[in-house]
C-alpha positions in Angstrom: 5.4 1.2 22.2 7.8 0.8 19.2 11.3 2.0 19.9 14.5 2.5 16.9 17.8 0.8 17.6 19.9 -0.3 14.6 19.8 -3.1 13.6 20.6 -6.9 14.2 21.3 -10.9 13.2 18.0 -11.1 14.7 16.3 -8.3 12.4 16.8 -10.2 9.4 13.8 -12.3 8.2 12.0 -8.8 9.3 14.3 -6.3 7.2 14.4 -9.3 3.9 10.6 -8.8 3.9 10.9 -5.5 4.0 13.2 -5.3 1.2 11.2 -7.5 -0.5 7.7 -5.2 -0.5 10.5 -2.0 -1.4 11.2 -4.0 -4.3 7.3 -5.2 -5.1 6.9 -1.5 -5.0 9.8 -0.5 -7.6 8.5 -3.2 -9.4 5.3 -2.3 -10.6 6.6 1.5 -11.0 9.4 0.4 -13.2 9.0 -3.1 -14.1 11.6 -2.3 -17.3 14.0 -1.5 -14.2 13.8 -3.8 -11.3 12.7 -7.4 -11.3 9.5 -8.6 -9.7 11.3 -11.3 -7.0 14.9 -11.3 -6.1 17.3 -10.2 -3.2 19.1 -7.4 -2.7 21.2 -8.4 0.0 22.4 -12.2 1.4 22.1 -12.8 5.3 25.8 -12.5 5.3 26.4 -9.3 3.9 23.2 -7.7 5.9 24.9 -8.9 9.3 28.3 -7.3 8.3 26.6 -3.9 7.3 24.9 -4.5 10.5 28.3 -4.0 12.4 29.0 -0.6 9.6 29.1 2.7 11.8 29.0 4.6 8.5 26.2 3.2 7.2 24.0 2.2 10.1 20.5 0.5 9.3 18.0 1.3 11.6 14.7 -0.5 12.5 11.5 0.5 14.4 10.3 -2.4 16.5 7.4 -3.2 18.3 7.1 -4.9 21.8 7.4 -8.3 20.6 10.9 -6.9 18.6 9.0 -7.7 15.5 10.8 -5.2 12.5 7.6 -2.6 11.6 9.8 -0.9 9.4 14.0 0.3 8.5 15.9 3.0 7.2 19.6 2.0 4.9 21.6 5.3 5.9 25.1 5.5 4.0 27.5 8.5 5.0 28.4 10.7 2.1 31.1 13.3 2.0 31.4 16.3 0.0 35.2 17.5 -0.1 35.4 21.3 -0.7 36.5 22.1 -4.5 37.7 25.6 -5.7 33.0 26.4 -5.5 32.1 24.5 -3.3 32.0 23.8 0.4 32.6 20.7 2.7 29.9 18.7 4.4 28.9 15.3 5.2 25.8 14.0 4.3 23.5 10.8 5.9 22.2 9.7 2.6 18.6 7.6 3.2 19.2 4.3 1.0 16.7 2.8 1.4 12.7 3.5 4.2 10.6 0.9 4.8 7.5 0.7 6.6 5.8 -3.0 6.7 2.2 -2.6 5.0 0.5 -3.9 7.9 2.0 -0.7 9.8 1.5 2.1 7.3 -0.1 5.1 8.6 0.9 4.1 12.4 3.6 6.4 12.2 6.6 4.0 12.0 8.1 5.9 9.0 8.0 9.3 11.2 9.0 7.6 14.1 11.9 5.9 11.7 12.9 9.4 10.2 13.1 12.0 12.9 15.2 9.4 15.0 17.5 9.4 12.3 17.1 13.3 11.7 18.4 13.6 15.7 21.0 10.8 14.6 22.4 12.6 12.4 22.4 16.4 14.2 24.7 14.4 17.2 27.2 13.0 14.2 27.9 16.1 13.1 25.8 16.3 9.1 25.4 19.0 7.3 22.0 17.6 6.3 20.2 14.0 5.7 19.6 13.4 1.7 17.1 10.6 0.2 15.9 9.3 -3.2 12.5 9.5 -4.4 11.1 7.7 -7.2 8.2 9.4 -9.2 6.9 6.3 -9.7 5.7 6.4 -5.9 3.8 9.3 -5.3 3.2 8.4 -1.3 6.6 8.1 -0.6 7.3 11.2 -2.4 4.1 12.4 -0.6 5.5 10.6 2.6 9.0 12.5 2.4 7.4 16.1 1.7 4.7 15.8 4.4 7.9 15.1 7.1 9.4 18.6 5.5 11.8 17.2 2.9 12.0 19.5 -0.4 13.5 18.5 -3.9 17.2 19.0 -3.8 17.7 18.1 -7.2 15.8 16.0 -10.4 17.4 13.3 -12.1 16.1 13.1 -15.6 16.1 10.7 -18.2 15.3 9.3 -21.5 14.5 5.8 -22.7 16.5 4.9 -25.6 
């Protein structure tokens, strides 16, 4: 049985592997922006991030404690303005399921856990960005019930 929990030092290898998979997907879709190899975070940075309660990182692990997926979250706050209400968003910066564990409900399990975490901690909504060049992710998030909030558009010069 898979469980979701906060990430810890023993998850470094699994998380680094997943971050590499994410980078490769982004590189394949946008080689003009993403390198084919690289490390987004050092191990020391990740260890510090694991302890950040405002920006939690969750992992889904199996019975052997192998990381099957991760979800990096960030707290974003919108202050009240003349035309807007104040609210707190839990932004999913990165959700990845190991390529060997896809289509086994790991992604859904992670997302549902994060959604319940957000509800229990007073967040108004959960948001994320999905790259147009990653139709599998876009379809997955749509299947989970997420709706488009806004578009980011570009013109390459």
